[in-house]
PAPA-177246 format. One record per residue (C-alpha): residue number from 1; chain; x negated, z, y negated; residue in three letters. Coordinates in steps of 0.5 Angstrom, whole numbers. Layout:
BEGIN
   num   cadena      px      pz      py   residuo
   NUM        A       X       Z       Y       Ala
...
***
This chain:
BEGIN
   num   cadena      px      pz      py   residuo
     1        A    -196     134    -165       Met
     2        A    -189     136    -165       Tyr
     3        A    -191     143    -165       Leu
     4        A    -196     143    -170       His
     5        A    -190     140    -174       Tyr
     6        A    -185     145    -171       Leu
     7        A    -190     151    -173       Leu
     8        A    -191     148    -180       Thr
     9        A    -183     150    -181       Ile
    10        A    -183     156    -178       Ile
    11        A    -188     158    -182       Leu
    12        A    -185     155    -189       Ser
    13        A    -178     159    -186       Leu
    14        A    -182     165    -186       Leu
    15        A    -185     165    -193       Ile
    16        A    -179     164    -197       Val
    17        A    -174     168    -193       Phe
    18        A    -179     173    -193       Tyr
    19        A    -175     178    -197       Pro
    20        A    -170     179    -193       Asn
    21        A    -174     179    -187       Ile
    22        A    -174     188    -185       Asn
    23        A    -182     189    -187       Lys
    24        A    -182     195    -184       Phe
    25        A    -184     190    -176       Gln
    26        A    -188     186    -181       Ile
    27        A    -191     192    -185       Asn
    28        A    -195     194    -178       Ile
    29        A    -201     189    -179       Ile
    30        A    -204     192    -185       Asn
    31        A    -204     199    -182       Ser
    32        A    -210     200    -179       Asn
    33        A    -217     196    -181       Ile
    34        A    -218     193    -173       Tyr
    35        A    -211     189    -174       Leu
    36        A    -213     186    -181       Lys
    37        A    -220     184    -178       Leu
    38        A    -216     181    -172       Leu
    39        A    -210     177    -176       Ser
    40        A    -217     175    -180       Met
    41        A    -220     172    -176       Leu
    42        A    -213     169    -172       Val
    43        A    -212     165    -179       Ile
    44        A    -219     163    -179       Leu
    45        A    -218     159    -172       Leu
    46        A    -212     156    -174       Val
    47        A    -215     154    -181       Thr
    48        A    -220     150    -176       Ile
    49        A    -216     147    -171       Glu
    50        A    -211     145    -176       Asn
    51        A    -211     147    -184       Tyr
    52        A    -204     146    -187       Leu
    53        A    -202     152    -182       Leu
    54        A    -208     156    -184       Gly
    55        A    -206     155    -190       Ile
    56        A    -198     158    -189       Leu
    57        A    -201     163    -185       Leu
    58        A    -205     166    -191       Met
    59        A    -200     165    -195       Val
    60        A    -196     170    -191       Phe
    61        A    -201     175    -189       Tyr
    62        A    -202     176    -197       Val
    63        A    -195     176    -198       Leu
    64        A    -194     182    -193       Thr
    65        A    -201     185    -196       Leu
    66        A    -197     185    -203       Asp
    67        A    -191     189    -199       Ser
    68        A    -191     196    -200       Asn
    69        A    -191     201    -196       Ser
    70        A    -187     205    -199       Lys
    71        A    -182     202    -201       Glu
    72        A    -180     201    -194       Ile
    73        A    -174     203    -191       Asn
    74        A    -174     204    -184       Glu
    75        A    -167     204    -183       Gly
    76        A    -165     211    -180       Phe
    77        A    -158     214    -182       Ile
    78        A    -157     221    -184       Ser
    79        A    -153     225    -180       Tyr
    80        A    -153     230    -183       Tyr
    81        A    -149     229    -190       Lys
    82        A    -146     234    -193       Glu
    83        A    -138     236    -192       Lys
    84        A    -135     234    -199       Lys
    85        A    -130     240    -200       Ser
    86        A    -123     239    -203       Asn
***
């Protein structure tokens, strides 16, 4: 019983702090049709078990689908910068 409350709190915090999370790792779910189907199946099974967790997972999944893969910065550092001449 307490596990459901703990998961609800964790998912709620993920939804609140989603704009600050590195979206590159989360966007991997959207990269493949099989991963999308698997995540939808997991959401369906969680919804059957506990509707509140299922709704929170659906909201989080929609947020991940909404993120644009073109705006994701993978965090690579450019080592070949131009030297400024004085």
